[in-house]
C-alpha positions as CSV (number, residue, x, y, z in Angstrom):
1,M,-10.8,-7.5,1.2
2,D,-11.7,-8.0,-2.6
3,P,-8.5,-6.9,-4.5
4,E,-10.6,-5.2,-7.3
5,V,-12.7,-3.3,-4.8
6,Y,-9.5,-2.2,-3.0
7,R,-7.9,-1.2,-6.2
8,K,-10.8,1.0,-7.2
9,K,-10.8,2.7,-3.7
10,I,-7.3,3.7,-4.2
11,E,-7.9,4.8,-7.7
12,S,-10.9,6.8,-6.6
13,D,-9.0,8.3,-3.6
14,I,-6.3,9.5,-6.0
15,L,-8.8,10.8,-8.6
16,K,-10.3,12.9,-5.7
17,I,-6.7,14.3,-4.9
18,I,-6.5,15.4,-8.5
19,E,-9.9,16.9,-8.9
20,E,-9.3,18.9,-5.5
21,K,-5.8,20.1,-6.4
22,L,-7.1,21.2,-10.0
23,K,-9.9,23.1,-8.5
24,N,-7.7,24.9,-6.1
25,G,-5.0,25.7,-8.6
26,Q,-2.6,23.6,-6.8
27,M,-2.0,21.2,-9.8
28,D,-2.1,22.0,-13.7
29,A,-3.5,19.7,-16.4
30,V,-0.1,18.3,-17.4
31,R,0.7,17.2,-13.7
32,A,-2.9,15.8,-13.5
33,K,-2.5,13.9,-16.8
34,E,1.0,12.4,-15.6
35,I,-0.5,11.1,-12.5
36,A,-3.5,9.6,-14.4
37,R,-1.2,8.0,-16.9
38,M,0.9,6.4,-14.2
39,L,-2.3,5.2,-12.3
40,L,-3.4,3.5,-15.5
41,D,0.0,1.9,-16.0
42,R,0.5,0.6,-12.7
43,L,-2.9,0.0,-11.1
44,H,-4.4,-2.0,-14.0
45,P,-6.7,-4.9,-13.4
46,P,-6.5,-7.7,-12.4
47,L,-4.2,-7.3,-9.3
48,T,-3.9,-9.5,-6.1
49,L,-3.8,-7.9,-2.8
50,E,0.1,-8.5,-2.6
51,Q,0.6,-6.8,-6.0
52,I,-1.4,-3.9,-4.8
53,Y,0.7,-3.6,-1.5
54,T,3.9,-3.9,-3.7
55,I,2.7,-1.1,-6.3
56,V,1.2,1.4,-3.9
57,P,4.3,2.4,-2.1
58,T,5.8,3.4,-5.4
59,L,2.9,5.6,-6.5
60,D,4.3,8.6,-4.6
61,D,7.9,8.2,-5.7
62,N,7.4,11.0,-8.2
63,F,4.1,12.2,-7.1
64,N,4.3,13.4,-3.6
65,E,0.7,14.5,-3.9
66,L,-0.3,11.0,-3.4
67,I,1.2,10.5,0.1
68,S,-2.1,10.7,1.7
69,V,-3.3,7.8,-0.2
70,T,-0.2,5.5,-0.1
71,L,0.8,6.0,3.5
72,P,-2.5,4.5,5.0
73,V,-2.3,1.5,2.6
74,M,1.3,0.8,3.7
75,Q,0.4,1.2,7.3
76,E,-2.4,-1.4,7.0
77,H,-0.1,-3.8,5.1
78,D,2.5,-3.4,7.9
79,E,0.0,-4.0,10.5
80,K,-1.4,-7.1,8.8
81,V,2.2,-8.5,8.6
82,R,2.9,-7.7,12.1
83,M,-0.1,-9.6,13.2
84,I,0.8,-12.7,11.2
85,V,4.2,-12.7,12.3
86,T,3.3,-12.2,16.0
87,S,0.9,-14.9,15.9
88,H,3.2,-17.4,14.2
89,A,5.9,-16.5,16.8
90,E,3.5,-17.1,19.6
91,E,2.5,-20.4,18.3
92,L,6.2,-21.5,18.2
93,I,6.8,-20.2,21.6
94,K,3.8,-22.2,22.9
95,S,5.2,-25.3,21.2
96,G,8.6,-24.7,22.9
97,R,10.4,-23.8,19.6
98,L,12.0,-20.6,21.0
99,D,15.2,-20.4,18.5
100,E,12.8,-20.6,15.6
101,S,10.5,-17.9,17.2
102,L,13.4,-15.5,17.7
103,Q,14.7,-16.1,14.2
104,I,11.1,-15.1,12.7
105,L,10.9,-12.2,14.9
106,K,14.6,-11.0,13.9
107,G,13.7,-11.5,10.2
108,A,10.4,-9.5,10.5
109,T,12.3,-6.5,12.0
110,K,14.5,-6.4,8.9
């Protein structure tokens, strides 16, 4: 996935949340401005996918309204990492390097 396209999608999803909550009276303009400022400060281009995966989990630290955006991104990243670790561990097992495979799997669970 192109990092810029992904960044823009996350940004768009957050802006939709702000817009919806403003319309429903669940957020005031001050809060919306705080979120927008944080978004501009943290998700500024250019970013790599790894940078995005590092930044996104912090977006809801002070703004719990953003959990519906951050959680799927974090889950997607975790799944990608799990698949890579599993594949690597399988290759090590096939080549008879069981101890190395075990160490990788233990490290991944931490």
